[in-house]
C-alpha positions in Angstrom: 98.7 77.2 106.1 97.4 80.1 104.9 93.8 79.5 102.8 92.6 81.4 99.5 89.6 83.0 101.0 91.6 84.9 103.8 93.8 86.3 101.0 90.3 86.9 99.1 89.0 88.6 102.6 92.6 90.8 102.9 92.7 91.6 99.6 88.8 93.4 99.9 89.8 94.9 103.4 92.9 96.8 101.3 90.5 97.7 98.6 88.2 99.7 101.4 91.5 100.7 103.4 92.5 102.2 99.9 89.0 103.8 99.1 88.9 105.4 102.3 92.6 107.0 102.3 92.5 108.0 99.3 88.4 108.6 98.7 89.5 111.0 101.8 92.3 112.7 100.3 90.3 113.8 97.5 87.4 114.9 99.5 90.1 116.7 102.0 91.4 118.4 99.1 88.1 119.8 97.5 87.1 121.1 101.1 90.9 121.8 101.8 91.6 124.5 98.8 88.7 126.6 99.8 88.8 127.0 103.7 90.0 129.4 105.4 92.1 126.5 107.9 93.4 124.8 104.7 96.5 123.6 107.2 93.8 122.4 109.3 92.3 119.9 107.6 95.2 118.8 105.9 96.7 118.3 109.1 93.6 116.1 110.2 92.8 114.6 107.4 96.3 113.2 107.0 96.2 111.8 110.8 93.1 110.2 110.3 93.5 108.8 107.0 96.9 107.2 108.5 95.9 106.1 111.6 92.8 104.3 109.7 94.9 102.2 107.3 97.7 101.8 109.7 95.2 100.5 112.1 93.1 98.4 109.2 96.5 97.1 108.2 97.3 95.7 111.7 94.5 93.9 112.3 94.2 92.5 108.7 97.4 91.0 108.8 97.5 89.5 112.2 101.1 88.9 112.1 101.2 86.7 108.7 103.2 88.7 106.1 101.0 87.1 102.9 97.5 89.4 104.4 99.9 92.1 104.7 100.7 92.1 100.8 96.9 90.9 99.5 95.7 93.9 102.0 98.5 96.0 99.7 97.4 94.8 96.9 94.1 95.7 97.5 94.8 99.1 98.4 96.8 99.7 95.3 94.1 99.2 93.5 91.6 101.2 95.8 94.5 103.9 94.3 94.4 103.4 91.0 90.7 102.8 90.8 89.8 106.1 93.0 91.8 107.8 90.8 90.3 107.3 87.6 87.2 107.6 89.2 87.9 111.4 90.5 89.6 112.5 87.2 88.4 115.3 85.3 86.1 114.4 82.6 86.2 117.2 80.6 89.7 117.7 80.3 91.0 120.0 77.1 93.4 121.0 75.6 95.1 123.7 76.7 94.6 126.3 73.7 97.8 127.6 71.5 99.6 130.7 73.5 97.0 129.9 76.8 98.5 129.0 80.3 
């Protein structure tokens, strides 16, 4: 029988994995758009972030689907958190006639 502390740890691991994945995506975009080797940045980052996330999910789950669900929920929490934290703070509406 799975215990609540194990699910909480899986949730926290999912938050950490999500923060690494989506924080790394934000960092890659910031560096990649100004880089001469943007394709290499994006491909390398994709492979590294996906490998870390999949490996983390595999390690955390230990074959239990409830831990996978808890980890995925934490991953989604991190997605929304990183999205909110990296959103531009001074967003001004477009002026009339401006694109």
